[in-house]
N, C-alpha and C positions, 0 to 999 in steps of 0.2 A: 504494500500500500504506500503510495507516494503522498506525503503530507508536508504542509508547512502551516504556520499560524493562520495564514489567510483562509485555509480550508476549515478552520474551527467554527462550530456553530455557537450561538449565544450561550447555551448551557456550558459548553466546554470553556468558553472565555470566562464565564462566571467562576468556574473551578480555578482557573489560572489567577483570577482576581483575588480569590480567597487565599491562594498561596502567597500572593503579594501582600495581603493584609497581615497574615501570620508572620511572614518573613520580616516585614517592617516592624512588627511588634517585638520580635526576637532581636532585631537589629538595635532598636531603641533600648532594650534591656541590656544588651551587650555593651552598647555605647555608654550607658549610665555607669556600668561597672568599671569600664576602662577609664572614664573621666572622673569617677567617684563623685558624680553630681547627678541630680534628678534630671532625666531627659524625657520629655513628652514627644508625641508624634502626631502629625495630622493624618487623616485618612489618606492612604496613598492613592495616587491616580494610576490606573493600570490600563494600558491600551496596546493594541496591535498596530505597529506602524512600519512603513517601508524604511529600509536602511538609509535611503537618500534623504529622508526627512530628519535624520538625527542631528545634523549640523544646525539646522534651523531651530530644533527643539532646545539645543544647548546655547542659543543666543548668537549663532553665526560662526562661520569658520575661523574667525580671528579672535574669538573669545578665549582668554587664558584659562586653562583648566588643568586639573590633575586627573590623570587616567590610570586606573588600576585594572589589569586584565588577568583573568584566571581561566584555566581549563577545568571542566568537570570530567572525572573519570569514574569508572565503576559500572553499575547497572545502567546509568544514564550518562551519556557523554555530550559534550557541547562546550559553550563558552559563556562567560559572564564578564561584562564590562561595567565598571563603576566609574562614573564621572562626577567629580566635585569641582564646582567653580573655584578658582584659585583663592578668592577671598574667603569662601566657606572652609576650604582646606586650611588656610592660615588660622582662621578662628578656632577650628578644632585642635590644631597643633598647639596654639597658644594656651588653650584651656588645659590640654593634656599635660603641657610642660610647665604650667603655673606662671605663664607670662601674662603681663597686663598691657603690653605696648600695642598689640593688635594693629600694627601699622599697614596691614593689607599688602605687604610687599609680596611679589609673585615668586621670589626665589626662596629656596629651602636648602638649609645646610644638610650635611650627611646624616646627622642625628634626627633631624626633622623628617627627612625622606624615609628613614627607617621607621619612624613613628607613623607616618602616613601609610606606609606599606602594611604595617601591622594593623592599623585602623581599617584599611581596605580589606585585609584578610578576615578580620572579625566580622565586618558588615556583610561581605559577600558570603562568608561562612554561615551567617545567620539565615540567609535565604536558602542556601543549600541544605542546611539542617531542617528547615521547615518543609522543604520539598521532600527530603528523605523521610521525615516523620509522617507526612501525609500519604506518601506513596508506598512506604515500606521498602523502598529501594536503597541499595547501598551506593551512596554518591560521595565522592571525595574531591576536594578542591586541590588544584596544583599550587605550588609556590607562586605568589603573584608577581607580575611584572608591573613596574610603575614608571610613569613619564609625566613631566611637567612641560606643557607646550600649548600651542593654540589648538582649539577644538578640531579644526580641519586636519591638522597633522596627527593628532591622537587617534582620530577616527580612521584615518587612512590605513593604519596597520591592521586592526581587526577587520576592516572592510574587506580586505583581500580574503581573510579567513571566512568571514560571514558570507561573502559573495558566493562561496562554494556551496553554501547551505540553503540559499534562497534569498528572497528580497525582503522578507518580513522578520521583525524582531518583537519580543515582548518587552514593552517599556514600563518600568515601575518608577514613578516619581515619588520620592519619600522626603518629607520635610520633618526635620527634628527640631524641637524647641528646647533650648537650655537657657533658663532665665528669660532675659529679654532678647535673646539671640535666636534667629531662625536659620538653620543650616539645611540647604537643599542637596540631596544626593540623587543622581539619576542612575538607575540600574537597567542594563540591557541583557536579556537572556536569550540565547539561541541554542537550542538542542541540536545535535547532529541529526541529519535527516532520518536515520533509523530509530532515533530516540523518541520521536513524536508518538509513534504507535506504542512504544514501551511505556511512555508517560501516561497516555490515555487508558491503556489496559490497567496499569497500576492504580489509577484513580477510579476504576470501575466504570468509566465512560463508555468504553467499548469492550466487547467480549473477546 
C-alpha cells in the first residue's frame, strides 16, 4: 500500500493530532524538569502541509533559526525536524544556564550549542515517547544533528531526505509558556514510506 499524509482521512488526522497533543504535553513536562521552572503549553496546532510551505511557515527563508534533526529507528522509521526561532532558542538557553542578559544574539558558544542539542533531544524524544506509548511500537531517536542558520539553509538539508519520502509532512506547532515568556517550537514529522501503514495498523486505524 502506497501512502503519505495526504492520503489520510479526517479520523486518521485526528489520531495524529492526539499524538501531537500528548507529545506536546510530554515535551512541556520534560522542559519544566530541564529548566527547573513551571512550563505551560498552548494547545498545539497540528496540520498536514507540503514541504514547500515550510519556509513560509517559519517566517521566510532568511529567518534565523536553530534546527535540530533526528532519525527514528526501530519499528517505525523516519525523520523529525525541530525548528526554534533563534530568539526563542536564546531565551531557552539563557533560562537553562541562569543568564539574565537575554540579548537575543543569534550566535551560540560551544556550551550553549551542547545545551541546545540536549534540549532538542529531550523535546523530540518526548514526541517519540508519546508515539511509542500510543502505538506500542519500539521507536528510538538517533543522536541529533544541530545547525544555526537561516531557515532556507536549514530546511535544504532535510528537504533532500524528505523529498525521497513524499511532499507532505506532519507539522506540530507547540508554544511553551514560562512566566511571561512564550517560546515557539515547530516540529516536522515524516515517517519513511513503509512506516505509514505500520503506524496506522499500530493505532488500530486499519487492519
